[in-house]
C-alpha positions as CSV (number, residue, x, y, z in Angstrom):
1,X,-47.7,-43.1,-1.7
2,X,-49.6,-45.1,-4.4
3,X,-46.3,-45.9,-6.0
4,X,-45.3,-47.9,-3.2
5,X,-48.6,-49.5,-2.8
6,X,-50.3,-47.3,-0.1
7,X,-53.8,-46.5,0.0
8,X,-55.6,-44.4,2.5
9,X,-58.9,-45.8,3.4
10,X,-61.3,-44.8,6.1
11,X,-64.7,-45.8,7.5
12,X,-67.4,-43.2,8.2
13,X,-70.1,-43.8,11.2
14,X,-72.5,-41.2,10.5
15,X,-75.0,-39.6,12.8
16,X,-78.2,-41.1,11.9
17,X,-81.8,-39.5,11.4
18,X,-83.9,-42.7,11.3
19,X,-86.2,-42.7,8.0
20,X,-84.9,-39.7,6.8
21,X,-82.7,-39.4,3.9
22,X,-82.7,-35.8,3.4
23,X,-81.0,-35.3,7.1
24,X,-78.8,-38.5,6.8
25,X,-77.4,-36.9,3.1
26,X,-76.4,-33.7,4.9
27,X,-74.6,-35.5,7.6
28,X,-72.9,-37.9,4.9
29,X,-71.8,-35.0,2.6
30,X,-70.1,-33.5,5.6
31,X,-68.1,-36.5,6.4
32,X,-67.2,-37.4,3.1
33,X,-65.7,-33.8,2.6
34,X,-64.2,-34.5,6.2
35,X,-62.5,-37.5,4.7
36,X,-61.6,-35.9,1.5
37,X,-59.6,-33.5,3.5
38,X,-57.8,-36.5,5.4
39,X,-56.6,-37.3,2.1
40,X,-58.6,-40.4,2.1
41,X,-58.9,-42.2,-1.3
42,X,-61.7,-44.6,-0.5
43,X,-64.2,-44.6,2.4
44,X,-67.5,-46.8,3.4
45,X,-70.5,-45.7,5.4
46,X,-72.9,-48.2,7.5
47,X,-75.3,-50.5,5.9
48,X,-78.2,-48.5,4.6
49,X,-76.7,-45.4,5.8
50,X,-78.8,-43.1,3.9
51,X,-82.3,-44.3,5.3
52,X,-81.3,-46.3,8.5
53,X,-81.3,-50.0,9.0
54,X,-84.3,-50.4,11.4
55,X,-86.8,-48.8,9.2
56,X,-88.8,-51.9,9.1
57,X,-91.7,-52.2,7.0
58,X,-91.1,-48.6,6.2
59,X,-88.9,-50.1,3.3
60,X,-92.0,-50.8,1.7
61,X,-92.9,-47.4,1.4
62,X,-92.6,-45.6,-1.9
63,X,-91.7,-42.5,-0.3
64,X,-88.8,-43.5,1.7
65,X,-87.3,-45.1,-1.3
66,X,-87.9,-42.3,-3.5
67,X,-86.1,-39.9,-1.3
68,X,-83.5,-42.1,-0.8
69,X,-82.9,-41.9,-4.6
70,X,-83.4,-38.0,-4.3
71,X,-80.7,-37.9,-1.3
72,X,-78.4,-39.8,-3.4
73,X,-78.8,-37.4,-6.2
74,X,-78.0,-34.8,-3.7
75,X,-74.8,-36.2,-2.4
76,X,-73.8,-36.8,-6.3
77,X,-74.2,-33.4,-6.7
78,X,-72.2,-32.0,-3.8
79,X,-69.4,-34.4,-4.2
80,X,-68.6,-34.2,-7.9
81,X,-65.8,-32.0,-7.6
82,X,-64.1,-34.2,-4.7
83,X,-61.9,-37.0,-6.0
84,X,-62.4,-39.6,-3.1
85,X,-64.6,-42.6,-3.8
86,X,-67.5,-43.1,-1.8
87,X,-69.5,-46.4,-0.7
88,X,-73.3,-45.3,0.4
89,X,-75.5,-48.0,2.1
90,X,-79.5,-47.8,0.9
91,X,-82.2,-49.9,-0.7
92,X,-82.7,-50.0,-4.2
93,X,-85.6,-51.3,-6.2
94,X,-84.6,-53.4,-9.1
95,X,-86.3,-56.5,-11.1
96,X,-89.9,-56.5,-9.3
97,X,-87.6,-56.7,-5.7
98,X,-85.7,-54.6,-3.0
99,X,-82.0,-55.0,-2.9
100,X,-79.9,-53.9,0.2
101,X,-77.0,-52.3,-1.8
102,X,-73.7,-50.6,-1.7
103,X,-73.6,-47.7,-4.3
104,X,-70.1,-46.8,-5.1
105,X,-69.8,-43.3,-6.6
106,X,-67.1,-40.9,-7.5
107,X,-67.1,-37.2,-8.9
108,X,-71.1,-37.1,-9.6
109,X,-70.9,-40.7,-11.3
110,X,-72.3,-43.9,-10.1
111,X,-69.8,-46.7,-10.5
112,X,-71.6,-49.6,-9.5
113,X,-74.1,-51.3,-7.3
114,X,-73.5,-54.1,-5.0
115,X,-76.5,-55.9,-3.5
116,X,-76.2,-57.9,-0.3
117,X,-75.9,-61.9,-1.1
118,X,-77.0,-63.2,2.5
119,X,-80.3,-62.0,4.0
120,X,-80.5,-62.7,7.8
121,X,-83.5,-63.8,9.0
122,X,-82.9,-65.5,12.4
123,X,-83.1,-64.2,16.1
124,X,-83.5,-60.5,16.1
125,X,-83.1,-60.1,12.4
126,X,-86.0,-60.3,9.6
127,X,-84.4,-59.1,6.4
128,X,-86.1,-61.7,4.1
129,X,-89.6,-59.5,4.9
130,X,-88.1,-56.6,2.8
131,X,-85.0,-57.6,0.9
132,X,-84.2,-60.2,-1.7
133,X,-80.7,-61.7,-2.2
134,X,-78.1,-61.0,-4.9
135,X,-78.8,-64.5,-6.1
136,X,-82.3,-63.3,-7.3
137,X,-80.9,-60.9,-9.7
138,X,-82.1,-61.1,-13.4
139,X,-80.3,-58.0,-15.1
140,X,-77.1,-57.2,-14.2
141,X,-77.4,-53.7,-15.1
142,X,-79.8,-50.9,-13.7
143,X,-80.9,-47.3,-14.9
144,X,-80.1,-45.3,-11.6
145,X,-80.5,-41.3,-11.8
146,X,-80.5,-41.6,-15.5
147,X,-77.0,-43.1,-15.3
148,X,-77.0,-46.9,-16.6
149,X,-74.8,-48.7,-14.3
150,X,-73.7,-52.5,-13.2
151,X,-75.7,-53.9,-10.2
152,X,-74.2,-57.6,-9.0
153,X,-72.4,-59.1,-6.3
154,X,-69.2,-59.9,-8.2
155,X,-68.2,-56.2,-9.1
156,X,-64.5,-55.4,-8.7
157,X,-63.5,-52.1,-8.8
158,X,-59.9,-51.9,-10.3
159,X,-57.3,-48.5,-10.5
160,X,-56.8,-47.7,-13.9
161,X,-53.3,-46.9,-13.1
162,X,-52.1,-49.4,-10.5
163,X,-53.9,-52.9,-10.9
164,X,-53.0,-53.8,-7.2
165,X,-55.1,-51.6,-6.3
166,X,-58.7,-53.2,-6.3
167,X,-61.3,-53.6,-3.9
168,X,-64.6,-55.8,-3.4
169,X,-67.5,-55.0,-1.3
170,X,-69.8,-57.4,1.1
171,X,-72.5,-56.3,3.2
172,X,-73.0,-57.3,7.0
173,X,-74.5,-60.9,7.1
174,X,-72.2,-61.7,3.8
175,X,-69.0,-61.7,6.3
176,X,-70.8,-64.1,8.6
177,X,-71.3,-66.8,6.2
178,X,-69.6,-69.8,5.9
179,X,-68.4,-69.0,2.3
180,X,-68.4,-65.0,2.4
181,X,-68.4,-63.1,-1.1
182,X,-64.9,-61.6,-0.1
183,X,-63.2,-65.3,-0.1
184,X,-63.8,-65.0,-3.9
185,X,-63.2,-61.7,-4.2
186,X,-60.0,-61.8,-2.9
187,X,-59.0,-64.9,-5.2
188,X,-60.0,-62.8,-8.4
189,X,-57.5,-59.9,-7.1
190,X,-59.3,-57.6,-4.5
191,X,-56.7,-56.4,-2.1
192,X,-59.1,-54.5,-0.4
193,X,-62.6,-55.4,1.3
194,X,-65.1,-52.9,2.4
195,X,-68.0,-53.8,4.4
196,X,-71.1,-51.9,5.0
197,X,-72.6,-53.3,8.5
198,X,-75.6,-53.0,11.0
199,X,-74.1,-55.2,13.9
200,X,-76.0,-54.7,16.9
201,X,-74.1,-55.3,20.4
202,X,-74.9,-58.0,22.9
203,X,-72.7,-59.4,25.5
204,X,-69.8,-61.0,23.8
205,X,-70.8,-60.2,20.1
206,X,-67.9,-57.1,19.9
207,X,-65.1,-59.6,20.6
208,X,-66.4,-62.2,18.3
209,X,-67.2,-59.5,15.5
210,X,-63.6,-57.9,15.7
211,X,-62.2,-61.5,15.6
212,X,-64.0,-62.6,12.9
213,X,-63.2,-59.3,10.7
214,X,-59.4,-59.6,11.5
215,X,-59.5,-63.3,10.8
216,X,-61.2,-62.9,7.5
217,X,-58.6,-60.2,6.5
218,X,-56.1,-63.0,7.6
219,X,-57.6,-65.8,5.2
220,X,-58.0,-63.6,2.1
221,X,-54.9,-61.7,2.8
222,X,-56.6,-58.4,2.4
223,X,-57.3,-55.2,4.2
224,X,-60.7,-55.1,5.5
225,X,-62.5,-51.9,6.2
226,X,-65.5,-52.3,8.1
227,X,-68.4,-49.5,9.3
228,X,-71.3,-50.6,11.3
229,X,-74.4,-48.7,12.4
230,X,-74.7,-46.3,15.1
231,X,-76.4,-45.7,18.5
232,X,-79.2,-43.5,16.8
233,X,-80.8,-46.7,14.9
234,X,-83.8,-47.7,16.4
235,X,-83.7,-48.7,20.3
236,X,-87.0,-50.5,20.4
237,X,-85.3,-54.1,21.0
238,X,-81.7,-53.4,19.8
239,X,-78.8,-51.2,20.3
240,X,-76.1,-50.5,17.8
241,X,-72.8,-49.1,18.8
242,X,-71.1,-47.9,15.5
243,X,-68.4,-50.2,15.7
244,X,-65.9,-49.8,12.7
245,X,-62.1,-50.8,12.3
246,X,-59.4,-51.5,9.6
247,X,-57.8,-54.7,9.9
248,X,-54.9,-56.0,7.3
249,X,-53.8,-59.8,7.1
250,X,-55.0,-60.0,10.5
251,X,-53.5,-57.1,12.4
252,X,-56.0,-54.3,13.5
253,X,-54.4,-50.9,12.3
254,X,-57.3,-48.9,13.3
255,X,-60.6,-48.9,15.6
256,X,-63.1,-46.3,16.4
257,X,-64.6,-45.6,19.8
258,X,-68.0,-47.1,20.1
259,X,-71.2,-45.7,21.4
260,X,-71.1,-42.2,20.2
261,X,-73.9,-39.9,19.4
262,X,-71.9,-37.8,16.8
263,X,-70.7,-38.8,13.7
264,X,-66.8,-40.2,13.6
265,X,-64.4,-41.3,11.3
266,X,-61.4,-43.4,11.2
267,X,-58.8,-44.1,8.6
268,X,-55.5,-45.7,7.7
269,X,-52.8,-46.6,5.2
270,X,-52.8,-50.0,3.8
271,X,-50.0,-51.5,1.7
272,X,-51.6,-53.0,-1.1
273,X,-47.9,-54.3,-2.4
274,X,-47.3,-56.1,0.8
275,X,-50.5,-58.0,0.5
276,X,-49.9,-58.9,-2.9
277,X,-46.1,-60.3,-2.1
278,X,-47.6,-62.4,0.5
279,X,-50.2,-64.1,-1.9
280,X,-47.4,-64.7,-4.5
281,X,-45.5,-66.3,-1.9
282,X,-48.6,-68.3,-0.1
283,X,-48.9,-70.8,-3.2
284,X,-52.1,-72.3,-1.4
285,X,-53.8,-69.0,-1.7
286,X,-54.9,-69.6,-5.2
287,X,-55.5,-73.5,-4.9
288,X,-59.5,-73.0,-5.3
289,X,-60.4,-70.1,-7.3
290,X,-64.3,-69.9,-8.4
291,X,-64.8,-69.8,-12.4
292,X,-67.8,-67.6,-11.8
293,X,-66.9,-64.2,-14.1
294,X,-66.2,-61.1,-12.6
295,X,-67.4,-57.4,-13.7
296,X,-64.2,-55.3,-13.7
297,X,-64.6,-51.6,-13.3
298,X,-61.9,-49.4,-13.8
299,X,-61.7,-46.4,-11.4
300,X,-59.5,-43.8,-10.5
301,X,-58.0,-43.9,-7.2
302,X,-56.6,-40.5,-6.8
303,X,-53.6,-40.5,-4.1
304,X,-53.4,-37.3,-2.2
305,X,-51.4,-38.6,0.7
306,X,-48.9,-36.2,1.5
307,X,-47.7,-37.8,4.9
308,X,-48.0,-41.5,5.5
309,X,-50.3,-42.3,8.6
310,X,-48.7,-45.7,8.9
311,X,-45.9,-45.9,11.3
312,X,-43.1,-48.7,11.3
313,X,-40.9,-50.0,13.8
314,X,-37.4,-49.5,14.1
315,X,-36.8,-52.9,15.3
316,X,-39.2,-55.3,13.1
317,X,-38.2,-58.3,14.4
318,X,-38.6,-57.4,18.4
319,X,-42.2,-57.0,19.7
320,X,-42.8,-53.6,21.1
321,X,-44.9,-54.6,24.4
322,X,-42.7,-55.8,27.0
323,X,-44.6,-59.1,28.0
324,X,-45.3,-59.9,24.3
325,X,-41.7,-59.3,24.0
326,X,-40.7,-61.5,27.0
327,X,-43.1,-64.3,26.1
328,X,-41.8,-64.1,22.6
329,X,-38.1,-64.4,23.7
330,X,-39.0,-67.5,26.3
331,X,-40.7,-69.2,23.4
332,X,-37.6,-68.6,21.0
333,X,-35.2,-69.9,23.6
334,X,-37.5,-72.9,23.8
335,X,-37.3,-73.6,20.2
336,X,-33.7,-73.3,20.0
337,X,-33.0,-75.5,22.8
338,X,-35.6,-77.8,21.7
339,X,-34.2,-78.1,18.2
340,X,-30.7,-79.0,19.7
341,X,-31.8,-81.4,21.9
342,X,-33.6,-82.9,19.1
343,X,-30.2,-82.9,17.1
344,X,-28.4,-84.4,20.0
345,X,-30.7,-87.2,21.0
346,X,-30.3,-88.3,17.1
347,X,-26.4,-88.5,17.1
348,X,-26.5,-90.3,20.7
349,X,-26.1,-87.3,23.3
350,X,-22.5,-85.8,22.4
351,X,-21.0,-83.1,24.2
352,X,-21.3,-79.6,22.6
353,X,-18.5,-77.8,21.9
354,X,-18.4,-73.9,21.3
355,X,-16.1,-71.3,21.2
356,X,-16.9,-68.5,23.7
357,X,-15.7,-65.0,23.0
358,X,-17.6,-62.7,25.7
359,X,-19.8,-61.2,22.7
360,X,-23.5,-61.3,22.6
361,X,-23.9,-63.6,19.7
362,X,-21.6,-66.7,21.5
363,X,-23.3,-65.8,25.0
364,X,-26.9,-66.4,23.5
365,X,-25.4,-69.7,21.6
366,X,-24.2,-71.0,25.1
367,X,-27.5,-70.3,26.8
368,X,-29.6,-72.3,24.2
369,X,-26.9,-75.0,24.9
370,X,-27.3,-74.5,28.8
371,X,-31.2,-74.7,28.2
372,X,-31.3,-78.0,26.1
373,X,-28.9,-79.6,28.3
374,X,-31.2,-78.7,31.3
375,X,-34.1,-80.2,29.2
376,X,-31.8,-83.5,28.8
377,X,-31.2,-83.6,32.4
378,X,-27.8,-83.7,31.3
379,X,-24.7,-82.4,33.0
380,X,-23.5,-79.1,32.3
381,X,-20.1,-80.0,32.4
382,X,-20.4,-81.8,29.3
383,X,-20.5,-78.2,27.5
384,X,-17.1,-77.6,26.5
385,X,-16.6,-74.0,26.5
386,X,-13.6,-72.7,24.3
387,X,-12.0,-69.1,25.1
388,X,-9.4,-68.8,22.3
389,X,-7.6,-65.4,23.1
390,X,-6.2,-63.5,19.9
391,X,-4.3,-60.2,18.8
392,X,-7.5,-58.1,19.1
393,X,-8.9,-60.1,22.6
394,X,-9.3,-57.5,25.5
395,X,-9.2,-58.2,29.0
396,X,-13.1,-57.6,29.2
397,X,-14.5,-60.0,27.0
398,X,-11.9,-62.7,28.1
399,X,-13.1,-61.9,31.9
400,X,-16.6,-62.1,30.5
401,X,-16.5,-65.1,28.7
402,X,-14.5,-66.9,31.2
403,X,-16.8,-66.0,34.1
404,X,-20.1,-67.0,31.9
405,X,-18.6,-70.5,31.5
406,X,-17.7,-70.7,35.4
407,X,-21.3,-69.1,36.8
408,X,-23.4,-71.8,34.5
409,X,-21.1,-74.8,35.6
410,X,-19.8,-75.6,32.2
411,X,-16.2,-76.7,31.4
412,X,-13.8,-74.4,30.6
413,X,-10.9,-74.5,28.1
414,X,-8.5,-71.9,27.2
415,X,-6.7,-72.2,23.8
416,X,-4.5,-69.3,22.5
417,X,-4.5,-68.7,19.1
418,X,-1.7,-66.4,18.7
419,X,1.4,-68.8,18.3
420,X,-0.5,-71.0,15.4
421,X,-1.8,-67.7,13.7
422,X,2.0,-66.3,13.7
423,X,3.4,-69.5,12.3
424,X,0.8,-69.9,10.0
425,X,1.4,-66.5,8.6
426,X,5.0,-67.3,8.7
427,X,4.4,-70.4,6.4
428,X,2.3,-68.7,3.8
429,X,4.7,-65.6,3.7
430,X,2.5,-62.8,5.3
431,X,4.3,-60.5,7.2
432,X,3.5,-60.4,10.8
433,X,3.1,-56.8,10.6
434,X,0.1,-57.0,8.0
435,X,-3.4,-56.1,8.8
436,X,-5.6,-57.2,6.0
437,X,-8.3,-59.5,5.7
438,X,-6.0,-62.3,5.4
439,X,-4.6,-61.4,8.6
440,X,-8.2,-61.4,10.1
441,X,-9.4,-64.8,8.4
442,X,-6.5,-66.4,9.5
443,X,-7.3,-66.5,13.0
444,X,-10.8,-67.0,12.6
445,X,-10.2,-70.3,10.7
446,X,-7.9,-71.1,13.5
447,X,-10.4,-70.8,16.1
448,X,-12.9,-72.9,14.0
449,X,-10.0,-75.5,13.5
450,X,-9.5,-75.6,17.3
451,X,-13.0,-76.3,17.9
452,X,-13.3,-79.3,15.1
453,X,-10.5,-80.9,16.9
454,X,-11.7,-80.7,20.3
455,X,-15.1,-81.9,19.3
456,X,-13.3,-85.2,17.8
457,X,-11.2,-85.4,21.1
458,X,-14.2,-85.0,23.3
459,X,-16.7,-86.8,20.8
460,X,-18.5,-83.5,21.0
461,X,-20.7,-81.5,18.6
462,X,-19.4,-77.8,17.6
463,X,-22.3,-75.3,18.1
464,X,-22.3,-72.2,15.6
465,X,-22.8,-69.0,17.0
466,X,-23.2,-67.1,14.0
467,X,-26.6,-65.0,13.5
468,X,-29.1,-63.8,10.8
469,X,-27.4,-60.3,10.4
470,X,-24.1,-62.0,9.7
471,X,-25.8,-64.0,7.5
472,X,-27.4,-61.5,5.5
473,X,-24.3,-59.3,5.0
474,X,-21.9,-62.3,4.5
475,X,-20.0,-61.3,7.6
476,X,-18.0,-64.1,8.8
477,X,-15.1,-65.6,7.5
478,X,-15.9,-68.6,4.9
479,X,-14.9,-72.0,6.3
480,X,-14.0,-70.1,9.7
481,X,-16.9,-68.7,12.1
482,X,-19.1,-69.5,8.8
483,X,-19.2,-73.4,9.7
484,X,-19.9,-75.6,12.2
485,X,-21.9,-79.0,13.0
486,X,-25.4,-77.3,14.5
487,X,-26.0,-73.4,14.4
488,X,-28.7,-72.4,16.8
489,X,-28.7,-68.3,16.0
490,X,-29.3,-68.7,12.1
491,X,-32.6,-67.4,12.2
492,X,-32.1,-65.0,14.9
493,X,-31.2,-61.1,13.8
494,X,-28.5,-59.3,15.9
495,X,-31.2,-56.7,17.1
496,X,-33.1,-59.8,18.6
497,X,-30.0,-61.6,20.1
498,X,-29.7,-58.3,22.4
499,X,-32.9,-58.5,23.6
500,X,-32.8,-62.6,24.2
501,X,-29.6,-62.2,26.0
502,X,-31.6,-59.1,28.4
503,X,-34.5,-61.7,28.8
504,X,-32.3,-64.0,30.2
505,X,-30.2,-61.4,32.3
506,X,-33.3,-60.0,33.5
507,X,-34.2,-63.8,35.1
508,X,-30.9,-64.0,36.9
509,X,-28.8,-62.2,40.0
510,X,-26.0,-61.8,41.7
511,X,-22.7,-62.4,39.5
512,X,-24.4,-64.0,36.5
513,X,-26.4,-60.9,36.2
514,X,-23.3,-58.7,36.4
515,X,-21.7,-60.8,33.6
516,X,-24.6,-60.7,31.0
517,X,-25.4,-56.9,31.8
518,X,-21.5,-56.2,31.0
519,X,-21.6,-58.5,27.9
520,X,-24.7,-56.1,26.9
521,X,-22.9,-53.3,27.3
522,X,-19.8,-54.2,25.1
523,X,-19.5,-53.2,21.6
524,X,-20.0,-55.6,19.0
525,X,-16.6,-56.3,17.4
526,X,-14.7,-59.5,16.0
527,X,-11.6,-58.6,17.9
528,X,-9.4,-59.6,15.1
529,X,-7.4,-56.4,15.3
530,X,-5.0,-55.3,18.2
531,X,-6.3,-53.1,20.8
532,X,-5.2,-49.7,21.8
533,X,-2.5,-48.6,24.0
534,X,-5.0,-48.6,26.6
535,X,-6.3,-52.4,26.1
536,X,-9.5,-50.8,24.3
537,X,-10.7,-52.5,21.3
538,X,-10.4,-50.7,17.9
539,X,-12.5,-52.7,16.1
540,X,-16.3,-52.3,15.9
541,X,-18.3,-53.9,13.3
542,X,-21.1,-51.3,12.8
543,X,-18.3,-48.5,11.8
544,X,-17.4,-51.1,9.0
545,X,-20.4,-52.3,8.0
546,X,-23.1,-50.1,9.2
547,X,-25.5,-49.8,11.9
548,X,-27.5,-53.2,12.6
549,X,-30.3,-51.6,13.3
550,X,-30.9,-50.4,10.0
551,X,-29.6,-53.7,8.4
552,X,-32.4,-55.6,10.0
553,X,-35.0,-53.3,8.9
554,X,-33.6,-53.7,5.4
555,X,-33.5,-57.4,5.5
556,X,-37.3,-57.1,7.0
557,X,-39.1,-55.5,4.5
558,X,-36.7,-56.7,1.4
559,X,-37.2,-60.7,2.4
560,X,-40.3,-60.4,4.3
561,X,-42.3,-58.3,2.1
562,X,-40.0,-58.0,-1.2
563,X,-40.0,-54.3,-1.0
564,X,-38.2,-52.5,-3.9
565,X,-34.8,-50.6,-2.6
566,X,-36.8,-47.2,-3.7
567,X,-39.6,-48.0,-0.9
568,X,-37.4,-49.6,2.0
569,X,-35.6,-46.4,1.4
570,X,-39.1,-44.4,1.9
571,X,-39.8,-46.2,4.9
572,X,-36.5,-46.0,6.4
573,X,-36.3,-42.5,6.0
574,X,-39.4,-42.2,7.9
575,X,-38.9,-44.5,10.6
576,X,-35.2,-43.3,11.5
577,X,-35.6,-39.7,10.7
578,X,-34.5,-38.8,14.3
579,X,-31.9,-41.0,14.4
580,X,-30.1,-41.2,10.8
581,X,-29.2,-38.5,8.3
582,X,-31.0,-39.3,4.7
583,X,-27.7,-39.8,3.3
584,X,-26.4,-42.1,5.7
585,X,-29.5,-44.3,5.3
586,X,-29.0,-44.4,1.7
587,X,-25.1,-45.4,2.2
588,X,-25.9,-48.2,4.3
589,X,-28.8,-49.5,2.0
590,X,-26.6,-49.8,-1.0
591,X,-23.8,-51.8,1.4
592,X,-27.1,-54.2,2.3
593,X,-27.8,-54.9,-1.5
594,X,-24.1,-55.3,-2.6
595,X,-23.3,-57.6,0.5
596,X,-26.6,-59.5,0.2
597,X,-26.2,-60.5,-3.3
598,X,-22.4,-61.0,-3.6
599,X,-22.6,-63.1,-0.2
600,X,-25.0,-65.6,-1.1
601,X,-22.6,-68.1,-1.9
602,X,-21.5,-68.4,2.0
603,X,-25.0,-69.1,2.8
604,X,-25.7,-71.8,0.3
605,X,-23.2,-73.9,2.4
606,X,-24.7,-73.2,5.5
607,X,-24.8,-75.7,8.4
608,X,-28.1,-77.0,10.0
609,X,-30.0,-74.5,12.1
610,X,-33.4,-74.4,13.2
611,X,-35.5,-71.7,11.9
612,X,-37.3,-69.4,14.6
613,X,-39.2,-66.4,13.1
614,X,-40.7,-65.6,9.4
615,X,-37.3,-65.1,7.9
616,X,-34.7,-67.7,7.4
617,X,-31.7,-67.7,4.9
618,X,-31.2,-71.4,4.9
619,X,-30.5,-72.7,1.3
620,X,-32.4,-75.9,2.2
621,X,-35.9,-73.9,3.2
622,X,-36.8,-70.2,2.4
623,X,-33.8,-68.7,0.1
624,X,-33.1,-70.6,-3.0
625,X,-30.8,-68.2,-5.0
626,X,-28.0,-68.3,-6.8
627,X,-24.8,-67.0,-5.7
628,X,-24.0,-65.3,-9.1
629,X,-27.2,-63.2,-9.3
630,X,-26.5,-59.7,-10.3
631,X,-27.6,-56.6,-7.9
632,X,-27.5,-53.9,-10.8
633,X,-31.1,-53.5,-11.2
634,X,-31.6,-53.3,-7.4
635,X,-28.7,-50.8,-6.9
636,X,-29.5,-48.8,-9.9
637,X,-32.5,-47.6,-8.6
638,X,-30.8,-46.3,-5.1
639,X,-28.1,-44.4,-7.5
640,X,-31.1,-42.6,-9.3
641,X,-32.2,-42.0,-5.7
642,X,-29.0,-40.5,-4.8
643,X,-29.1,-38.2,-7.8
644,X,-32.4,-36.4,-6.9
C-alpha cells in the first residue's frame, strides 16, 4: 500500500499503573504487539506512558528514572523482532536537566528522542517544577541504553524508500502553543504528526481539543495522530479520559471511546501522497519557512497492510449524510442562482433563453434560472424555454419538458429541428439515412443556432445546460450544446445533478413533483437517434461512454488529488467491487483518460460559468492544460495493469 501513499498509523492508550514502569512496560509491549497484528506501521502512546503523567515530585526520584530506562530496555528486547515503529513517552535525564520525551524505537533500536518544547505552568499544570524545555538542550546527542542517538525537538523521521512518508513529533502543550512545532515539521516535509499527550477532562474541553487537533491537521495539511493519558492517572485533582484520535487534513478518520478502564487501540490508513499533492497545489503553504536546520533520521516504515481499512465514497461529490446533503444542495443552487442573477444585473436584466429537453441537465439549469428570477423579483414569463423536438425525441421527454415549463409559469416555445436538419443534410450531401456523428451533431448545432437567434429576437441570454462530467469527457458537440452565453452547470458533476433535482423535487408537491420525479427516472440520453418502433429511446449515454458514477469517481481523484491511473484503479476496485467487474473498471478508466486528454480543446473555449465545488475545468481558473498534451504515459500504466 505504500506505493499508493497509504500508511497505517495507530494510537495506544495503555492501562496505566502509576509510577510503575515495570508494569507499564508489560502493557505497552502487549499493545504494541497487538498493533503489529493490526498491520500498523507507526504507533504512538500517551505522554509519559511509561511512568504516568501525574507522578509529581516522584519524577525527582532516581529510582523512578532508573526503572524507566530499564523498562525501555525490556521493551526494546521484547519488540526487536517487530517491524512496527513505536513512540514511547518517558522522562529522560540529560544536560543536568529532566526532559519530558518521546522515544522512537524499532527492532530493538532507539531511532531518536524528542523532548517537549512548551512546558505548561498554569492552572492545574506545574510541569516546570520537574521538566525543562527542549530549548534548554545543550547537546543534541544522548547516550541512552548504550546507544548514541539524537535528541532534539527538530527530528524528522523519513522513510528510506518513500520520502513522502515522513513524520514529526510534538508533545501535548506543544500543540496548544501559538506556533506549534508541528507547523515547522510540516513545512520541512513531515506529512504525519504524532502527539503524545496528557489532557485532562473538564466541561467543554473535549470538543475544543478535537477541533484543535482537526484544525492543526488542516493547517499543516497533514495526518495528525493524537494519544492522551487514560483514567488510571491520579484523580487527586483531575481526571484524564484517554482521548485518542486520527485526523487527516481537517477530517476525523478515527476516534476512540473515552473513559475506558482498559487499554485501547485505534488505527487508520492515511494517504500521504494525497497530502503532498494538496501542499503542492497550495502555493501559500510554503510562504514562510524557518531556516532552522532539521536532523533527518532515515527509517524503514514497513508496509504490511493486506487490505485497506480506509473506505472511499462511490459518490465523492455528494455528501453521504442526508441532512448535510440537503444543506449542500440548497447552498449549491443558491450559488448558481446568485451568480446568474449577478450576470443578469450586469447586462441590463435581459430575458433568459434555455433549451428544455426533459433531461436532468436542462431541468437543473431551468430550476436555477427560476431561483435567480425569484431572487431578482422578476416575472418568470421572461424565462423563454424552448423545446426543440428532433429525430430522437420521445413522447416522455417531450411531455416532461413542456409540463415542467408550464408548472413554473415560464414561457414555452416549440421549434422543431427536423425540417431544418434535413435541409442542411441535403445541402452538405449527407444521406438522410446516415446515422453517423455528423447526423447527431447537425441536430445539436441546429438547436444552438435556434437558441442564439431567439435570444437576439428577445434581447435574451442563452443559458448553457452542460455539466462538469460532460466537459471532462468532451461529451458535447463543439459549437453546439458546448456553447452558450452563460453556463450554470459547468462545475456540477452528473452524479450531483441528480441529487440537486431530487432536492427540489422533495420540496415540491402535486403535478410539479410528478414531473420532476419522472425526469429523475428517465435514462440519460442526448436523444439524437430515432426511437424504436414502440417510441422508446434507443440511445443511452452511459452505454456509449460508460457509467457516470465511475467517471465522476475517476475525475475526482484524478484532478482533486492528482492520483495516478494505477492508484485510481486500485481505489475504484475496492469501492465498486460489488457493482462492477475489474475489467469493466479498467475499460472505462482507459476511456476516461483518453477522452479527458483529447477533448481539452473544447474546454479551452467554454463560456463563463460559476465554480461551485473544489473541481472546475474552466480554462480561466482551475485547469490550464494544453490541448495537444499526450496521454500515453497515463494510458501505458493502465495497459500494463491489463497484462497482469
